[in-house]
N, C-alpha and C positions, 0 to 999 in steps of 0.2 A: 839092558833095558829096552823096554818095547819104543820108548819116544827119546830122542835127543834132539837132532837138528831137521829131522825130518820124520814122518810117519807112515810106516804101510798100511793102508786102509782098505779094506773090503766091502766092496758095495754087496745089497741083499743078496743072497743066492749065487753070487759069483766068484770065482777065485780070484778074478782077476785084481791087480794091486795098481794102487794108486798111490803115487807120491805127492805129499802135500808140503810145499818148499815155503820156508819163511817168507813172508812178503808184508808189504803194506797193506792193510784192507782195503779195497775197492771203494773210490769216493762215492758209487753210485749205488752202495750197497741196501738192502730192504730196507724200511724202517715199519715193517707191518710185526704186530706184535712178537715177542720174545727174538726179535732180529737181534745178531750180535749186534753191540753198540759201536758207534765210531770212536775213535780218540778223538780228542780235541784238537790233540798237534798232527796233523795229517799227512807230517812228514816223519814221523816216526815209526819205526819198524817194528811191530810185537814179534815177539817170540811165540813158537808154538805151545810154551807154558802160560803164557798171560792170555794167548788167545784160550786156550782151554779153560783156565780158570775165569775168565768172562762167563765163556759158553757154562760153564757148571754155575756161576753166580747168575744165570739168565734161566736157566732151565730146570734149576735143583728144583725149585719150588711147584713147576709143571710136574716134574716126576714124581715128586710126594703125592701130589694130587691123586697122579693117576694110578700110585700103587695102592692108594686107600681106597678108589673104586675097585679096581680091578686085580689087586694082587700080586702085582709084577714087580721085583723089588728094583727100589728107584737108581739103586746103582747100578744093576743089570741095565735099565732103560736112558740112563746118561752115558752110560761108557758106550751102547749101543749106537746112542745120536752122535756122539763126538765122532767115531768110526765112520758111520756111515755117512756123515754128511760134512767129512772132510772140515771138522772143529766149527761148522756153520758157513762155511766157505765155497764150500763146492757145489758145482752147476745146478744139480738139481736141487740144493736146499736155498740156493740164491733165486734161482727162477722158479721154482716150483713150490716152496717152502716144505720139500719132502726130505726129512732130515732121516728117513730110516730105508730110503733106497726100494720101496715097496710099489712093486710094478701094479699095472691097471687089474690083471685077471678077469675073469667073465664077468665077475659081480660088482664091479666099478661102476656107477653110475655118475661119477664126476668130470670134473673138467680133468685132461690128458695133454701129456708132452711126449716126444719122442726123443730117446736120444740112446747112441752106441752101448749096448752093455756087451752081454756074453753073444747077441747078433745085433745088426746094423737097424736102428730104427725101432728099438723097443719102447713099449707105450709104459709109461710112469705116470703114477697120479700127482695131482696139482691140489694144494690145499690153499686156501685164504690166509692162512696164517700160521706158524711153525706149531702151535699150540693143537691145532686142527691135526696136524701129520702125529702127535703125540698121543694125541685121542684114537686116532686109526690104529697105531702102531698096537694100542693097548687092546684093540678089538680085534685086531690081525691075529695075536696070539692067543686072545680069550675066545676065539669063537671057531677057530681050527682044530682039528680034532688031534692031528699029529702033535700038538702044542700040550693036548690036555696033562699027560703025565707032569710035566712042568711045574704046574699048580698042587703039586701033592709034594713038592719041595719045598723044606722052611724058607720063608722069605728071606733068613738072614744067610742062607747057605747060599752067597754069590757063585763060588767055584760050580757048585753042582749046576747051579742056572745057566752059568756060560757054557758047562760042558753038554748041558741038555740043548741048548739053542743048537750046537753042532749039528748033536745027534739027530736031532729033528729035521735039520735041513737047512736052516736059516740062511748059513751058509757054508761053501764048500771048500774056504781055505782052510786048510787042518792046523792053522796057527790062532783060528778065530778066539777060541776060547781062551787061550792064555794071552791075547790083545787085550780082551775083555779084563781080564783079572788084573793083568797089568797096570791098566788105567784106574782102575776101582783101588787098587792095594796105592799106587802111587799119588791119587789123589784124593784119597781116604773118602772115596764116594760111600761107602756104609753108614757114614753119617747121616746119611738121607734115609735109611732101613730104619733106623730107629726112632721111634715117636718121643723125643725127648722132652725131659723138661725143660723150662725156657731155660735154665742152667744146666750143666753137665752135671755129674752126680757129685762131685764134690763143692757144688755150689747151692745156695739156699733158692728156694723156689720164691718167685716175685707175687705181691700180693698187692702191692701199689706201687706203681713204676715211679710215682710223684716223689716216692721216698727213700729211692736209691741213691745212693752215694755212686759218683761217677765222676769220671774226667771229661773230657771235651777231645774228637778227633775232627780237626778240620779235612774234610775230604780233598784228597789232590788227586792229580791225575793218574791213572793205572788202580787205584782203589775200587774194589769190590767188595761186596758183603762176606763173601770165600776168603778173600786175602786178611780181612780185617778181621775175620772171626779167628784164623790161623795166628792173628798178630798178637791179637788178645787174648786166646785160649778160652773164647767163650764159643757159644752155640749162633749159627745165625739166625735161629728162632729167636734167640735172646735180643738181638741188635733188632730185629724186627718189632718186638713187642715194646722194648723199652724208648725206641725212637718212635711207635705208630706210624711205622713204615706202611701203607694201605697196597702198595705194589711191588715189593723187594726190591727196589730201584732208589739209586742214590745218585746225586751231582754235585759237580765239582764246585767246591766252597762250601758245600753243605755242613755243618755242624752236628756232630753224632755224640750221642752220651754212650760211655765205654764204662760201663757197670765196674766198680772195683770189689774185688772178693774180699772178703773179711778174714 
Protein backbone atom coordinates (compact mmCIF):
# COMPACT_ATOMS: atom_id res chain seq x y z
CA UNK A 1 0.00 0.00 0.00
CA UNK A 2 1.33 3.41 -0.92
CA UNK A 3 0.02 5.26 2.14
CA UNK A 4 0.43 4.04 5.69
CA UNK A 5 2.07 6.14 8.39
CA UNK A 6 3.88 8.26 5.85
CA UNK A 7 3.76 9.10 2.15
CA UNK A 8 6.61 9.20 -0.30
CA UNK A 9 5.72 12.15 -2.48
CA UNK A 10 7.29 13.43 -5.66
CA UNK A 11 7.45 17.04 -6.79
CA UNK A 12 6.60 17.88 -10.39
CA UNK A 13 9.43 17.01 -12.76
CA UNK A 14 11.75 15.59 -10.13
CA UNK A 15 12.55 12.27 -8.54
CA UNK A 16 13.26 13.83 -5.13
CA UNK A 17 11.25 12.09 -2.43
CA UNK A 18 9.55 14.06 0.31
CA UNK A 19 8.47 12.36 3.51
CA UNK A 20 5.27 13.69 5.03
CA UNK A 21 5.09 12.71 8.71
CA UNK A 22 1.80 12.71 10.56
CA UNK A 23 1.56 15.87 12.66
CA UNK A 24 -0.91 18.52 13.70
CA UNK A 25 -1.81 21.11 11.09
CA UNK A 26 -0.06 24.47 11.56
CA UNK A 27 -2.03 27.04 13.55
CA UNK A 28 -1.20 29.69 11.01
CA UNK A 29 -2.26 27.72 7.93
CA UNK A 30 -3.67 29.80 5.11
CA UNK A 31 -7.39 30.50 5.03
CA UNK A 32 -7.47 31.28 1.31
CA UNK A 33 -10.12 29.72 -0.88
CA UNK A 34 -9.77 25.96 -0.87
CA UNK A 35 -7.12 25.83 1.89
CA UNK A 36 -7.25 22.77 4.16
CA UNK A 37 -9.63 23.45 7.06
CA UNK A 38 -8.32 23.75 10.60
CA UNK A 39 -9.58 21.30 13.16
CA UNK A 40 -11.57 22.87 16.00
CA UNK A 41 -9.38 20.98 18.46
CA UNK A 42 -5.85 22.34 18.05
CA UNK A 43 -4.45 19.47 20.12
CA UNK A 44 -5.80 16.76 17.87
CA UNK A 45 -3.26 15.09 15.61
CA UNK A 46 -4.72 14.23 12.22
CA UNK A 47 -3.67 11.02 10.54
CA UNK A 48 -2.63 11.11 6.90
CA UNK A 49 -5.88 9.35 6.04
CA UNK A 50 -7.89 12.10 7.71
CA UNK A 51 -5.82 14.79 6.02
CA UNK A 52 -6.39 13.18 2.62
CA UNK A 53 -10.14 12.88 3.22
CA UNK A 54 -10.29 16.57 4.15
CA UNK A 55 -8.31 17.41 1.02
CA UNK A 56 -10.64 15.35 -1.17
CA UNK A 57 -13.73 16.97 0.35
CA UNK A 58 -12.27 20.44 -0.17
CA UNK A 59 -10.92 20.07 -3.69
CA UNK A 60 -13.16 17.38 -5.21
CA UNK A 61 -15.69 19.93 -6.57
CA UNK A 62 -12.88 22.05 -8.02
CA UNK A 63 -11.33 19.03 -9.76
CA UNK A 64 -14.73 18.11 -11.21
CA UNK A 65 -15.23 21.63 -12.54
CA UNK A 66 -11.81 21.50 -14.19
CA UNK A 67 -12.63 18.12 -15.71
CA UNK A 68 -15.83 19.50 -17.22
CA UNK A 69 -13.96 22.41 -18.81
CA UNK A 70 -10.68 20.79 -19.86
CA UNK A 71 -11.29 17.03 -20.00
CA UNK A 72 -8.71 15.96 -17.41
CA UNK A 73 -10.01 13.17 -15.12
CA UNK A 74 -10.85 14.65 -11.73
CA UNK A 75 -9.39 11.55 -10.09
CA UNK A 76 -6.02 12.22 -11.72
CA UNK A 77 -6.08 15.90 -10.76
CA UNK A 78 -6.94 15.09 -7.14
CA UNK A 79 -4.31 12.36 -6.86
CA UNK A 80 -1.66 14.68 -8.30
CA UNK A 81 -2.75 17.44 -5.95
CA UNK A 82 -2.42 15.15 -2.94
CA UNK A 83 1.05 14.00 -3.98
CA UNK A 84 2.50 17.27 -5.20
CA UNK A 85 1.15 19.44 -2.37
CA UNK A 86 1.95 17.14 0.53
CA UNK A 87 -1.79 16.82 1.18
CA UNK A 88 -1.99 20.61 1.17
CA UNK A 89 0.62 21.02 3.91
CA UNK A 90 3.77 21.19 1.79
CA UNK A 91 5.90 24.34 1.66
CA UNK A 92 4.81 25.42 -1.83
CA UNK A 93 1.14 24.73 -1.09
CA UNK A 94 1.15 26.73 2.14
CA UNK A 95 3.32 29.65 1.04
CA UNK A 96 2.43 29.94 -2.65
CA UNK A 97 -0.92 28.08 -3.04
CA UNK A 98 1.00 25.92 -5.54
CA UNK A 99 -0.55 22.45 -5.31
CA UNK A 100 1.14 20.89 -8.35
CA UNK A 101 4.78 21.94 -8.02
CA UNK A 102 4.63 23.88 -11.28
CA UNK A 103 7.78 25.88 -11.93
CA UNK A 104 7.88 29.36 -13.46
CA UNK A 105 9.11 28.54 -17.00
CA UNK A 106 9.59 31.37 -19.48
CA UNK A 107 5.88 32.00 -20.09
CA UNK A 108 4.98 32.75 -16.46
CA UNK A 109 4.16 36.43 -15.81
CA UNK A 110 2.77 36.13 -12.28
CA UNK A 111 4.34 36.21 -8.83
CA UNK A 112 7.26 33.91 -8.08
CA UNK A 113 8.83 32.11 -5.14
CA UNK A 114 12.25 30.48 -4.96
CA UNK A 115 12.68 27.04 -3.43
CA UNK A 116 15.30 24.28 -3.55
CA UNK A 117 14.26 21.37 -5.75
CA UNK A 118 16.44 19.67 -8.39
CA UNK A 119 18.65 22.75 -8.07
CA UNK A 120 19.00 25.35 -5.35
CA UNK A 121 16.70 28.35 -5.50
CA UNK A 122 14.45 27.21 -8.36
CA UNK A 123 11.56 29.43 -9.41
CA UNK A 124 7.99 28.31 -8.70
CA UNK A 125 4.67 29.92 -9.50
CA UNK A 126 2.65 31.75 -6.84
CA UNK A 127 -1.17 31.78 -6.99
CA UNK A 128 -3.73 33.93 -5.21
CA UNK A 129 -5.55 30.80 -4.01
CA UNK A 130 -5.47 27.01 -4.52
CA UNK A 131 -8.33 27.15 -7.04
CA UNK A 132 -6.07 29.24 -9.31
CA UNK A 133 -3.42 26.54 -8.98
CA UNK A 134 -5.94 23.94 -10.13
CA UNK A 135 -6.85 26.06 -13.14
CA UNK A 136 -3.19 26.56 -14.08
CA UNK A 137 -2.61 22.82 -13.78
CA UNK A 138 -5.38 22.25 -16.33
CA UNK A 139 -3.89 24.83 -18.69
CA UNK A 140 -0.39 23.44 -18.15
CA UNK A 141 -1.48 20.03 -19.47
CA UNK A 142 -3.89 21.30 -22.11
CA UNK A 143 -1.59 23.83 -23.75
CA UNK A 144 1.63 21.80 -23.97
CA UNK A 145 2.04 19.55 -26.98
CA UNK A 146 3.86 16.81 -25.07
CA UNK A 147 0.66 16.11 -23.13
CA UNK A 148 -1.64 16.20 -26.18
CA UNK A 149 -1.83 12.40 -26.49
CA UNK A 150 -3.35 12.17 -23.00
CA UNK A 151 -6.56 13.78 -24.22
CA UNK A 152 -7.09 10.88 -26.61
CA UNK A 153 -7.39 8.55 -23.60
CA UNK A 154 -10.89 7.98 -22.21
CA UNK A 155 -11.60 10.11 -19.20
CA UNK A 156 -12.48 6.99 -17.20
CA UNK A 157 -9.15 5.28 -17.93
CA UNK A 158 -7.22 6.69 -14.98
CA UNK A 159 -4.50 4.03 -15.19
CA UNK A 160 -3.47 5.06 -18.70
CA UNK A 161 -3.61 8.72 -17.71
CA UNK A 162 -1.29 8.01 -14.79
CA UNK A 163 1.16 6.13 -17.00
CA UNK A 164 0.89 8.82 -19.68
CA UNK A 165 1.86 11.59 -17.27
CA UNK A 166 5.04 9.71 -16.43
CA UNK A 167 5.72 9.05 -20.12
CA UNK A 168 5.27 12.75 -20.95
CA UNK A 169 7.78 13.70 -18.27
CA UNK A 170 5.55 15.24 -15.61
CA UNK A 171 7.64 13.44 -12.98
CA UNK A 172 10.78 11.32 -13.19
CA UNK A 173 9.93 9.02 -10.28
CA UNK A 174 9.43 5.55 -11.84
CA UNK A 175 6.75 4.81 -9.24
CA UNK A 176 4.76 7.97 -9.97
CA UNK A 177 1.96 6.15 -11.88
CA UNK A 178 1.64 3.54 -9.14
CA UNK A 179 1.34 6.25 -6.49
CA UNK A 180 -1.42 8.01 -8.41
CA UNK A 181 -3.27 4.77 -9.08
CA UNK A 182 -2.91 3.72 -5.44
CA UNK A 183 -4.46 6.96 -4.21
CA UNK A 184 -7.27 6.81 -6.74
CA UNK A 185 -8.21 3.25 -5.82
CA UNK A 186 -7.82 3.55 -2.06
CA UNK A 187 -9.92 6.70 -1.82
CA UNK A 188 -12.36 5.89 -4.63
CA UNK A 189 -11.47 9.03 -6.55
CA UNK A 190 -13.10 7.68 -9.71
CA UNK A 191 -16.42 8.76 -8.17
CA UNK A 192 -15.44 12.26 -9.31
CA UNK A 193 -14.89 11.13 -12.92
CA UNK A 194 -18.51 10.22 -13.54
CA UNK A 195 -21.27 12.76 -13.86
CA UNK A 196 -23.63 11.00 -11.48
CA UNK A 197 -27.31 11.32 -10.88
CA UNK A 198 -28.11 12.93 -7.57
CA UNK A 199 -28.38 9.39 -6.26
CA UNK A 200 -26.17 6.47 -7.18
CA UNK A 201 -27.38 3.84 -9.65
CA UNK A 202 -29.59 1.97 -7.20
CA UNK A 203 -31.30 5.15 -5.95
CA UNK A 204 -34.12 7.20 -7.45
CA UNK A 205 -33.42 10.68 -8.75
CA UNK A 206 -34.69 13.65 -6.76
CA UNK A 207 -37.31 15.95 -8.23
CA UNK A 208 -38.29 17.86 -5.12
CA UNK A 209 -35.89 17.87 -2.17
CA UNK A 210 -38.64 18.90 0.23
CA UNK A 211 -40.47 15.61 -0.34
CA UNK A 212 -37.52 13.36 0.35
CA UNK A 213 -37.68 11.10 3.37
CA UNK A 214 -34.56 11.69 5.40
CA UNK A 215 -32.86 11.38 8.75
CA UNK A 216 -30.80 14.09 10.45
CA UNK A 217 -27.07 13.94 10.98
CA UNK A 218 -25.54 16.57 13.27
CA UNK A 219 -22.06 17.41 12.02
CA UNK A 220 -19.33 16.53 14.49
CA UNK A 221 -15.60 17.11 14.49
CA UNK A 222 -13.89 15.27 11.65
CA UNK A 223 -16.97 14.99 9.44
CA UNK A 224 -16.60 15.88 5.76
CA UNK A 225 -18.90 15.47 2.78
CA UNK A 226 -16.59 12.70 1.64
CA UNK A 227 -16.72 10.78 4.94
CA UNK A 228 -20.50 11.19 5.21
CA UNK A 229 -21.01 9.98 1.65
CA UNK A 230 -19.05 6.85 2.58
CA UNK A 231 -20.86 6.37 5.89
CA UNK A 232 -24.35 6.59 4.40
CA UNK A 233 -23.52 5.18 0.95
CA UNK A 234 -24.77 8.17 -1.00
CA UNK A 235 -23.00 10.56 -3.32
CA UNK A 236 -21.57 13.90 -2.23
CA UNK A 237 -23.65 15.50 -4.98
CA UNK A 238 -26.76 14.14 -3.28
CA UNK A 239 -25.77 15.67 0.06
CA UNK A 240 -25.08 19.02 -1.60
CA UNK A 241 -28.39 19.00 -3.49
CA UNK A 242 -30.59 17.87 -0.61
CA UNK A 243 -29.07 20.32 1.86
CA UNK A 244 -28.82 23.19 -0.63
CA UNK A 245 -25.13 23.66 0.08
CA UNK A 246 -23.75 26.47 -2.06
CA UNK A 247 -20.01 26.04 -1.50
CA UNK A 248 -19.67 22.36 -0.58
CA UNK A 249 -18.70 23.21 3.00
CA UNK A 250 -20.20 22.03 6.28
CA UNK A 251 -19.69 23.28 9.82
CA UNK A 252 -19.62 21.87 13.34
CA UNK A 253 -23.12 21.40 14.76
CA UNK A 254 -24.86 21.76 11.39
CA UNK A 255 -27.87 19.48 10.90
CA UNK A 256 -27.76 17.72 7.55
CA UNK A 257 -30.55 15.79 5.87
CA UNK A 258 -29.51 12.25 4.96
CA UNK A 259 -31.89 10.76 2.36
CA UNK A 260 -33.32 7.38 3.26
CA UNK A 261 -33.32 4.81 0.48
CA UNK A 262 -36.64 3.23 -0.27
